[in-house]
C-alpha positions in Angstrom: 58.1 26.7 93.6 56.8 30.3 93.7 59.9 31.5 95.6 62.3 30.0 93.2 60.4 31.5 90.1 60.3 35.1 91.8 64.1 34.9 92.7 64.9 33.9 89.1 63.0 36.9 87.7 64.7 39.3 90.3 68.1 37.8 89.1 67.1 38.2 85.6 66.2 41.8 85.8 69.4 42.7 88.1 71.6 40.9 85.7 70.1 42.7 82.6 70.6 46.0 84.4 74.2 45.1 85.4 75.0 44.3 81.8 73.3 47.5 80.5 74.7 50.0 82.8 78.0 48.3 84.0 78.0 50.2 87.2 76.6 53.2 88.9 78.0 56.5 90.3 77.1 58.6 93.3 78.2 62.0 94.8 79.3 62.8 98.3 80.0 66.2 99.7 83.3 66.6 101.6 84.0 69.4 103.9 87.3 71.2 103.2 87.7 74.0 105.5 85.5 75.3 108.4 86.6 78.7 109.4 84.2 80.3 111.8 80.8 80.9 110.1 82.5 80.1 106.6 82.3 76.6 105.4 83.9 75.3 102.2 82.8 72.0 100.8 83.6 70.1 97.6 81.6 67.5 95.7 83.4 64.2 95.2 82.0 62.0 92.3 82.6 58.1 92.9 81.8 55.3 90.4 81.4 51.8 91.3 81.9 49.3 88.3 80.0 46.0 88.1 82.0 43.4 86.0 80.0 42.0 82.9 80.9 38.5 84.2 79.0 39.1 87.3 75.9 40.5 85.3 76.2 37.5 83.0 76.2 35.2 85.9 73.4 36.7 87.5 71.2 36.8 84.3 72.2 33.0 83.6 71.4 32.0 87.2 68.0 33.8 86.9 67.1 31.9 83.8 68.1 28.5 85.3 65.9 29.3 88.5 63.1 30.4 86.2 63.2 27.1 84.3 63.7 25.1 87.4 60.6 26.7 89.1 58.5 26.1 86.1 59.3 22.5 85.8 58.7 21.7 89.6 55.2 23.5 89.2 
């Protein structure tokens, strides 16, 4: 029972965050040239999109797990 409830709460939080932010971005550093002691780098910005359908499914699944965990307890 407790595991189901905790998993449901985690899914609700993750689903809400996925719907609110719809993705995240990160930066990587890429080496462009390395000539002796001189090194040239460039920052590359990447974005990972999270579909709203996935966030909604996580939110709905979390609500179902919380309700299921509360009824069994």
